[in-house]
Biopython code that builds the backbone (N, CA, C, O; Angstrom):
import numpy as np
from Bio.PDB.StructureBuilder import StructureBuilder

atoms = [
    (1, "MET", "N", (-0.883, -3.864, 0.954)),
    (1, "MET", "CA", (0.223, -3.011, 1.305)),
    (1, "MET", "C", (0.589, -2.226, 0.064)),
    (1, "MET", "O", (0.521, -2.741, -1.052)),
    (2, "TRP", "N", (0.983, -0.956, 0.264)),
    (2, "TRP", "CA", (1.441, -0.100, -0.811)),
    (2, "TRP", "C", (2.810, 0.449, -0.434)),
    (2, "TRP", "O", (3.011, 0.961, 0.668)),
    (3, "VAL", "N", (3.743, 0.333, -1.366)),
    (3, "VAL", "CA", (5.114, 0.772, -1.136)),
    (3, "VAL", "C", (5.408, 1.927, -2.086)),
    (3, "VAL", "O", (5.219, 1.810, -3.297)),
    (4, "SER", "N", (5.871, 3.043, -1.526)),
    (4, "SER", "CA", (6.168, 4.243, -2.302)),
    (4, "SER", "C", (7.665, 4.483, -2.384)),
    (4, "SER", "O", (8.443, 3.970, -1.579)),
    (5, "GLY", "N", (8.045, 5.271, -3.372)),
    (5, "GLY", "CA", (9.444, 5.635, -3.563)),
    (5, "GLY", "C", (9.912, 5.204, -4.938)),
    (5, "GLY", "O", (9.111, 5.071, -5.864)),
    (6, "ARG", "N", (11.214, 4.986, -5.069)),
    (6, "ARG", "CA", (11.739, 4.470, -6.338)),
    (6, "ARG", "C", (11.669, 2.949, -6.259)),
    (6, "ARG", "O", (12.612, 2.285, -5.829)),
    (7, "VAL", "N", (10.522, 2.416, -6.689)),
    (7, "VAL", "CA", (10.274, 0.977, -6.560)),
    (7, "VAL", "C", (9.930, 0.316, -7.898)),
    (7, "VAL", "O", (9.714, -0.895, -7.946)),
    (8, "HIS", "N", (9.876, 1.088, -8.975)),
    (8, "HIS", "CA", (9.686, 0.527, -10.310)),
    (8, "HIS", "C", (11.046, 0.446, -10.985)),
    (8, "HIS", "O", (11.878, 1.336, -10.814)),
    (9, "GLY", "N", (11.276, -0.607, -11.744)),
    (9, "GLY", "CA", (12.505, -0.742, -12.517)),
    (9, "GLY", "C", (13.735, -1.080, -11.690)),
    (9, "GLY", "O", (14.859, -0.895, -12.155)),
    (10, "VAL", "N", (13.540, -1.573, -10.466)),
    (10, "VAL", "CA", (14.670, -1.905, -9.586)),
    (10, "VAL", "C", (14.555, -3.345, -9.069)),
    (10, "VAL", "O", (15.162, -3.690, -8.055)),
    (11, "TRP", "N", (13.777, -4.181, -9.764)),
    (11, "TRP", "CA", (13.572, -5.585, -9.392)),
    (11, "TRP", "C", (12.843, -5.744, -8.058)),
    (11, "TRP", "O", (13.020, -6.749, -7.370)),
    (12, "PHE", "N", (12.026, -4.754, -7.690)),
    (12, "PHE", "CA", (11.299, -4.832, -6.427)),
    (12, "PHE", "C", (10.338, -6.021, -6.415)),
    (12, "PHE", "O", (10.324, -6.804, -5.466)),
    (13, "ARG", "N", (9.533, -6.150, -7.478)),
    (13, "ARG", "CA", (8.513, -7.218, -7.488)),
    (13, "ARG", "C", (9.141, -8.604, -7.437)),
    (13, "ARG", "O", (8.715, -9.447, -6.647)),
    (14, "GLU", "N", (10.145, -8.847, -8.267)),
    (14, "GLU", "CA", (10.777, -10.170, -8.278)),
    (14, "GLU", "C", (11.492, -10.449, -6.963)),
    (14, "GLU", "O", (11.442, -11.570, -6.456)),
    (15, "SER", "N", (12.150, -9.447, -6.411)),
    (15, "SER", "CA", (12.818, -9.624, -5.115)),
    (15, "SER", "C", (11.798, -9.893, -4.019)),
    (15, "SER", "O", (12.046, -10.703, -3.126)),
    (16, "CYS", "N", (10.668, -9.231, -4.080)),
    (16, "CYS", "CA", (9.597, -9.455, -3.110)),
    (16, "CYS", "C", (9.067, -10.879, -3.241)),
    (16, "CYS", "O", (8.832, -11.546, -2.234)),
    (17, "ARG", "N", (8.875, -11.351, -4.477)),
    (17, "ARG", "CA", (8.394, -12.711, -4.696)),
    (17, "ARG", "C", (9.357, -13.731, -4.098)),
    (17, "ARG", "O", (8.939, -14.663, -3.410)),
    (18, "ARG", "N", (10.642, -13.550, -4.363)),
    (18, "ARG", "CA", (11.646, -14.481, -3.835)),
    (18, "ARG", "C", (11.679, -14.459, -2.308)),
    (18, "ARG", "O", (11.765, -15.506, -1.667)),
    (19, "THR", "N", (11.611, -13.268, -1.734)),
    (19, "THR", "CA", (11.636, -13.137, -0.282)),
    (19, "THR", "C", (10.383, -13.771, 0.326)),
    (19, "THR", "O", (10.461, -14.445, 1.354)),
    (20, "ALA", "N", (9.237, -13.554, -0.308)),
    (20, "ALA", "CA", (7.989, -14.152, 0.167)),
    (20, "ALA", "C", (8.085, -15.673, 0.150)),
    (20, "ALA", "O", (7.711, -16.334, 1.119)),
    (21, "GLN", "N", (8.580, -16.219, -0.936)),
    (21, "GLN", "CA", (8.706, -17.668, -1.030)),
    (21, "GLN", "C", (9.661, -18.212, 0.026)),
    (21, "GLN", "O", (9.414, -19.275, 0.596)),
    (22, "ASN", "N", (10.735, -17.501, 0.287)),
    (22, "ASN", "CA", (11.690, -17.935, 1.308)),
    (22, "ASN", "C", (11.070, -17.966, 2.702)),
    (22, "ASN", "O", (11.488, -18.747, 3.556)),
    (23, "HIS", "N", (10.073, -17.114, 2.927)),
    (23, "HIS", "CA", (9.427, -17.037, 4.234)),
    (23, "HIS", "C", (8.087, -17.775, 4.277)),
    (23, "HIS", "O", (7.410, -17.759, 5.304)),
    (24, "GLY", "N", (7.699, -18.418, 3.177)),
    (24, "GLY", "CA", (6.436, -19.154, 3.149)),
    (24, "GLY", "C", (5.212, -18.266, 3.103)),
    (24, "GLY", "O", (4.131, -18.671, 3.530)),
    (25, "VAL", "N", (5.374, -17.044, 2.582)),
    (25, "VAL", "CA", (4.256, -16.103, 2.483)),
    (25, "VAL", "C", (3.588, -16.271, 1.121)),
    (25, "VAL", "O", (4.262, -16.426, 0.103)),
    (26, "ARG", "N", (2.273, -16.240, 1.114)),
    (26, "ARG", "CA", (1.491, -16.359, -0.116)),
    (26, "ARG", "C", (0.941, -14.998, -0.504)),
    (26, "ARG", "O", (0.819, -14.105, 0.335)),
    (27, "GLY", "N", (0.604, -14.841, -1.803)),
    (27, "GLY", "CA", (-0.006, -13.601, -2.258)),
    (27, "GLY", "C", (0.469, -13.179, -3.622)),
    (27, "GLY", "O", (0.771, -14.018, -4.471)),
    (28, "TRP", "N", (0.538, -11.870, -3.839)),
    (28, "TRP", "CA", (0.976, -11.332, -5.121)),
    (28, "TRP", "C", (1.512, -9.915, -4.940)),
    (28, "TRP", "O", (1.302, -9.274, -3.910)),
    (29, "VAL", "N", (2.214, -9.444, -5.979)),
    (29, "VAL", "CA", (2.771, -8.089, -5.986)),
    (29, "VAL", "C", (2.663, -7.534, -7.411)),
    (29, "VAL", "O", (2.826, -8.273, -8.382)),
    (30, "ARG", "N", (2.387, -6.224, -7.532)),
    (30, "ARG", "CA", (2.276, -5.605, -8.860)),
    (30, "ARG", "C", (2.661, -4.132, -8.800)),
    (30, "ARG", "O", (2.588, -3.499, -7.747)),
    (31, "ASN", "N", (3.074, -3.599, -9.949)),
    (31, "ASN", "CA", (3.321, -2.169, -10.086)),
    (31, "ASN", "C", (1.992, -1.455, -10.295)),
    (31, "ASN", "O", (1.093, -1.988, -10.945)),
    (32, "LEU", "N", (1.868, -0.266, -9.751)),
    (32, "LEU", "CA", (0.703, 0.574, -9.981)),
    (32, "LEU", "C", (1.090, 1.726, -10.905)),
    (32, "LEU", "O", (2.251, 2.136, -10.925)),
    (33, "PRO", "N", (0.131, 2.254, -11.669)),
    (33, "PRO", "CA", (0.438, 3.351, -12.593)),
    (33, "PRO", "C", (0.969, 4.617, -11.911)),
    (33, "PRO", "O", (1.642, 5.427, -12.548)),
    (34, "ASP", "N", (0.670, 4.788, -10.622)),
    (34, "ASP", "CA", (1.111, 5.994, -9.913)),
    (34, "ASP", "C", (2.539, 5.884, -9.368)),
    (34, "ASP", "O", (3.005, 6.781, -8.665)),
    (35, "GLY", "N", (3.243, 4.774, -9.695)),
    (35, "GLY", "CA", (4.632, 4.622, -9.274)),
    (35, "GLY", "C", (4.829, 3.799, -8.016)),
    (35, "GLY", "O", (5.963, 3.500, -7.643)),
    (36, "ARG", "N", (3.741, 3.430, -7.357)),
    (36, "ARG", "CA", (3.849, 2.592, -6.162)),
    (36, "ARG", "C", (3.821, 1.123, -6.550)),
    (36, "ARG", "O", (3.521, 0.768, -7.690)),
    (37, "VAL", "N", (4.142, 0.278, -5.578)),
    (37, "VAL", "CA", (3.985, -1.171, -5.699)),
    (37, "VAL", "C", (2.907, -1.577, -4.708)),
    (37, "VAL", "O", (2.892, -1.117, -3.566)),
    (38, "GLU", "N", (2.004, -2.444, -5.156)),
    (38, "GLU", "CA", (0.952, -2.980, -4.291)),
    (38, "GLU", "C", (1.243, -4.454, -4.064)),
    (38, "GLU", "O", (1.625, -5.162, -4.995)),
    (39, "ALA", "N", (1.068, -4.920, -2.841)),
    (39, "ALA", "CA", (1.274, -6.333, -2.524)),
    (39, "ALA", "C", (0.181, -6.813, -1.577)),
    (39, "ALA", "O", (-0.251, -6.088, -0.681)),
    (40, "VAL", "N", (-0.252, -8.039, -1.793)),
    (40, "VAL", "CA", (-1.183, -8.714, -0.897)),
    (40, "VAL", "C", (-0.429, -9.904, -0.324)),
    (40, "VAL", "O", (0.108, -10.724, -1.070)),
    (41, "LEU", "N", (-0.390, -9.997, 0.989)),
    (41, "LEU", "CA", (0.401, -11.015, 1.683)),
    (41, "LEU", "C", (-0.478, -11.818, 2.625)),
    (41, "LEU", "O", (-1.324, -11.260, 3.325)),
    (42, "GLU", "N", (-0.275, -13.130, 2.642)),
    (42, "GLU", "CA", (-0.969, -14.008, 3.578)),
    (42, "GLU", "C", (0.006, -15.033, 4.115)),
    (42, "GLU", "O", (0.937, -15.442, 3.422)),
    (43, "GLY", "N", (-0.211, -15.446, 5.351)),
    (43, "GLY", "CA", (0.611, -16.488, 5.932)),
    (43, "GLY", "C", (0.751, -16.321, 7.425)),
    (43, "GLY", "O", (0.011, -15.568, 8.058)),
    (44, "ASP", "N", (1.708, -17.035, 7.975)),
    (44, "ASP", "CA", (2.029, -16.941, 9.391)),
    (44, "ASP", "C", (2.318, -15.482, 9.737)),
    (44, "ASP", "O", (3.095, -14.833, 9.036)),
    (45, "PRO", "N", (1.712, -14.949, 10.803)),
    (45, "PRO", "CA", (1.900, -13.535, 11.140)),
    (45, "PRO", "C", (3.366, -13.101, 11.256)),
    (45, "PRO", "O", (3.716, -12.004, 10.821)),
    (46, "ASP", "N", (4.220, -13.939, 11.831)),
    (46, "ASP", "CA", (5.635, -13.571, 11.944)),
    (46, "ASP", "C", (6.302, -13.508, 10.582)),
    (46, "ASP", "O", (7.126, -12.627, 10.338)),
    (47, "SER", "N", (5.957, -14.432, 9.688)),
    (47, "SER", "CA", (6.527, -14.432, 8.345)),
    (47, "SER", "C", (6.067, -13.226, 7.551)),
    (47, "SER", "O", (6.861, -12.600, 6.849)),
    (48, "VAL", "N", (4.788, -12.898, 7.659)),
    (48, "VAL", "CA", (4.263, -11.713, 6.974)),
    (48, "VAL", "C", (4.940, -10.463, 7.519)),
    (48, "VAL", "O", (5.303, -9.572, 6.750)),
    (49, "ALA", "N", (5.115, -10.384, 8.827)),
    (49, "ALA", "CA", (5.777, -9.220, 9.439)),
    (49, "ALA", "C", (7.213, -9.074, 8.938)),
    (49, "ALA", "O", (7.680, -7.956, 8.722)),
    (50, "ARG", "N", (7.917, -10.194, 8.750)),
    (50, "ARG", "CA", (9.288, -10.128, 8.212)),
    (50, "ARG", "C", (9.288, -9.600, 6.790)),
    (50, "ARG", "O", (10.171, -8.827, 6.418)),
    (51, "LEU", "N", (8.307, -10.006, 5.984)),
    (51, "LEU", "CA", (8.240, -9.512, 4.609)),
    (51, "LEU", "C", (7.874, -8.031, 4.579)),
    (51, "LEU", "O", (8.428, -7.276, 3.780)),
    (52, "VAL", "N", (6.960, -7.613, 5.428)),
    (52, "VAL", "CA", (6.621, -6.185, 5.515)),
    (52, "VAL", "C", (7.856, -5.392, 5.921)),
    (52, "VAL", "O", (8.112, -4.325, 5.362)),
    (53, "ALA", "N", (8.622, -5.891, 6.878)),
    (53, "ALA", "CA", (9.861, -5.211, 7.288)),
    (53, "ALA", "C", (10.836, -5.133, 6.125)),
    (53, "ALA", "O", (11.482, -4.102, 5.936)),
    (54, "TRP", "N", (10.958, -6.200, 5.342)),
    (54, "TRP", "CA", (11.833, -6.191, 4.170)),
    (54, "TRP", "C", (11.393, -5.110, 3.189)),
    (54, "TRP", "O", (12.233, -4.438, 2.591)),
    (55, "CYS", "N", (10.076, -4.937, 3.018)),
    (55, "CYS", "CA", (9.549, -3.958, 2.068)),
    (55, "CYS", "C", (9.914, -2.520, 2.441)),
    (55, "CYS", "O", (9.907, -1.643, 1.577)),
    (56, "HIS", "N", (10.229, -2.269, 3.696)),
    (56, "HIS", "CA", (10.645, -0.920, 4.093)),
    (56, "HIS", "C", (12.000, -0.544, 3.489)),
    (56, "HIS", "O", (12.326, 0.638, 3.385)),
    (57, "ASP", "N", (12.782, -1.541, 3.095)),
    (57, "ASP", "CA", (14.063, -1.300, 2.428)),
    (57, "ASP", "C", (14.020, -1.726, 0.970)),
    (57, "ASP", "O", (14.503, -1.004, 0.098)),
    (58, "GLY", "N", (13.450, -2.884, 0.698)),
    (58, "GLY", "CA", (13.388, -3.411, -0.654)),
    (58, "GLY", "C", (14.738, -3.889, -1.138)),
    (58, "GLY", "O", (15.668, -4.035, -0.345)),
    (59, "PRO", "N", (14.857, -4.136, -2.449)),
    (59, "PRO", "CA", (16.124, -4.594, -3.007)),
    (59, "PRO", "C", (17.159, -3.457, -3.057)),
    (59, "PRO", "O", (16.854, -2.301, -2.764)),
    (60, "GLU", "N", (18.361, -3.818, -3.430)),
    (60, "GLU", "CA", (19.508, -2.905, -3.370)),
    (60, "GLU", "C", (19.275, -1.550, -4.043)),
    (60, "GLU", "O", (19.646, -0.523, -3.476)),
    (61, "HIS", "N", (18.679, -1.520, -5.219)),
    (61, "HIS", "CA", (18.565, -0.263, -5.970)),
    (61, "HIS", "C", (17.268, 0.507, -5.695)),
    (61, "HIS", "O", (17.045, 1.571, -6.272)),
    (62, "ALA", "N", (16.429, -0.017, -4.830)),
    (62, "ALA", "CA", (15.188, 0.678, -4.479)),
    (62, "ALA", "C", (15.473, 1.779, -3.469)),
    (62, "ALA", "O", (16.470, 1.753, -2.748)),
    (63, "SER", "N", (14.571, 2.737, -3.443)),
    (63, "SER", "CA", (14.613, 3.799, -2.439)),
    (63, "SER", "C", (13.193, 3.969, -1.910)),
    (63, "SER", "O", (12.401, 4.734, -2.461)),
    (64, "VAL", "N", (12.883, 3.254, -0.847)),
    (64, "VAL", "CA", (11.532, 3.241, -0.290)),
    (64, "VAL", "C", (11.334, 4.466, 0.596)),
    (64, "VAL", "O", (12.133, 4.743, 1.491)),
    (65, "THR", "N", (10.246, 5.195, 0.326)),
    (65, "THR", "CA", (9.929, 6.380, 1.129)),
    (65, "THR", "C", (8.708, 6.179, 2.016)),
    (65, "THR", "O", (8.451, 6.980, 2.915)),
    (66, "GLY", "N", (7.952, 5.106, 1.763)),
    (66, "GLY", "CA", (6.782, 4.852, 2.598)),
    (66, "GLY", "C", (6.193, 3.482, 2.364)),
    (66, "GLY", "O", (6.257, 2.943, 1.259)),
    (67, "VAL", "N", (5.619, 2.924, 3.412)),
    (67, "VAL", "CA", (4.909, 1.647, 3.339)),
    (67, "VAL", "C", (3.605, 1.819, 4.100)),
    (67, "VAL", "O", (3.604, 2.155, 5.284)),
    (68, "GLU", "N", (2.501, 1.587, 3.414)),
    (68, "GLU", "CA", (1.179, 1.668, 4.038)),
    (68, "GLU", "C", (0.592, 0.262, 4.077)),
    (68, "GLU", "O", (0.502, -0.405, 3.045)),
    (69, "VAL", "N", (0.195, -0.187, 5.256)),
    (69, "VAL", "CA", (-0.332, -1.537, 5.428)),
    (69, "VAL", "C", (-1.796, -1.450, 5.841)),
    (69, "VAL", "O", (-2.162, -0.683, 6.731)),
    (70, "LEU", "N", (-2.622, -2.247, 5.181)),
    (70, "LEU", "CA", (-4.033, -2.364, 5.514)),
    (70, "LEU", "C", (-4.311, -3.834, 5.770)),
    (70, "LEU", "O", (-4.119, -4.663, 4.881)),
    (71, "GLU", "N", (-4.761, -4.169, 6.970)),
    (71, "GLU", "CA", (-5.064, -5.567, 7.291)),
    (71, "GLU", "C", (-6.469, -5.902, 6.823)),
    (71, "GLU", "O", (-7.422, -5.158, 7.058)),
    (72, "GLU", "N", (-6.573, -7.066, 6.140)),
    (72, "GLU", "CA", (-7.844, -7.566, 5.642)),
    (72, "GLU", "C", (-7.963, -9.039, 5.990)),
    (72, "GLU", "O", (-6.986, -9.672, 6.393)),
    (73, "ALA", "N", (-9.151, -9.577, 5.835)),
    (73, "ALA", "CA", (-9.360, -11.010, 6.066)),
    (73, "ALA", "C", (-8.621, -11.803, 4.993)),
    (73, "ALA", "O", (-8.609, -11.397, 3.831)),
    (74, "PRO", "N", (-8.001, -12.935, 5.363)),
    (74, "PRO", "CA", (-7.308, -13.770, 4.380)),
    (74, "PRO", "C", (-8.265, -14.259, 3.288)),
    (74, "PRO", "O", (-9.448, -14.497, 3.533)),
    (75, "GLN", "N", (-7.713, -14.403, 2.071)),
    (75, "GLN", "CA", (-8.499, -14.864, 0.931)),
    (75, "GLN", "C", (-8.206, -16.332, 0.585)),
    (75, "GLN", "O", (-8.840, -16.894, -0.308)),
    (76, "GLY", "N", (-7.255, -16.950, 1.285)),
    (76, "GLY", "CA", (-6.901, -18.334, 0.980)),
    (76, "GLY", "C", (-6.036, -18.457, -0.269)),
    (76, "GLY", "O", (-6.157, -19.426, -1.019)),
    (77, "LEU", "N", (-5.169, -17.482, -0.492)),
    (77, "LEU", "CA", (-4.307, -17.490, -1.677)),
    (77, "LEU", "C", (-3.279, -18.615, -1.600)),
    (77, "LEU", "O", (-2.897, -19.062, -0.519)),
    (78, "GLU", "N", (-2.846, -19.054, -2.769)),
    (78, "GLU", "CA", (-1.804, -20.078, -2.859)),
    (78, "GLU", "C", (-0.644, -19.533, -3.679)),
    (78, "GLU", "O", (-0.855, -18.813, -4.655)),
    (79, "GLY", "N", (0.589, -19.875, -3.284)),
    (79, "GLY", "CA", (1.764, -19.418, -4.016)),
    (79, "GLY", "C", (1.973, -17.922, -3.895)),
    (79, "GLY", "O", (1.293, -17.247, -3.122)),
    (80, "PHE", "N", (2.920, -17.410, -4.663)),
    (80, "PHE", "CA", (3.179, -15.968, -4.686)),
    (80, "PHE", "C", (3.523, -15.586, -6.117)),
    (80, "PHE", "O", (4.436, -16.158, -6.712)),
    (81, "SER", "N", (2.800, -14.625, -6.668)),
    (81, "SER", "CA", (3.007, -14.268, -8.072)),
    (81, "SER", "C", (3.309, -12.790, -8.249)),
    (81, "SER", "O", (2.962, -11.949, -7.420)),
    (82, "VAL", "N", (3.968, -12.510, -9.360)),
    (82, "VAL", "CA", (4.200, -11.132, -9.817)),
    (82, "VAL", "C", (3.158, -10.860, -10.885)),
    (82, "VAL", "O", (3.039, -11.602, -11.860)),
    (83, "ARG", "N", (2.414, -9.802, -10.693)),
    (83, "ARG", "CA", (1.354, -9.459, -11.668)),
    (83, "ARG", "C", (1.785, -8.310, -12.528)),
    (83, "ARG", "O", (1.034, -7.878, -13.403)),
]
sb = StructureBuilder()
sb.init_structure("model")
sb.init_model(0)
sb.init_chain("A")
sb.init_seg("    ")
for serial, (resi, resn, name, xyz) in enumerate(atoms, 1):
    if name == "N":
        sb.init_residue(resn, " ", resi, " ")
    sb.init_atom(name, np.array(xyz, "f"), 0.0, 1.0, " ", f" {name:<3s}", serial, name[0])
structure = sb.get_structure()
């Protein structure tokens, strides 16, 4: 998933990590040089869908303008990390 907008410097990654952990979603999130945030999510489909929905708004100071989701085969990730 790629999230566009004002998503750097607004605690997006850490907020995403906390939200993922609260929903039992595994994966990782990182800033990209082009200003977007990239995230890989795995878990129960409903839990992943809730996290994707959260990413459309993000944390309080974010201003999300777009979310692009690409479905891939699970990799068997454990935990959730900020890269």
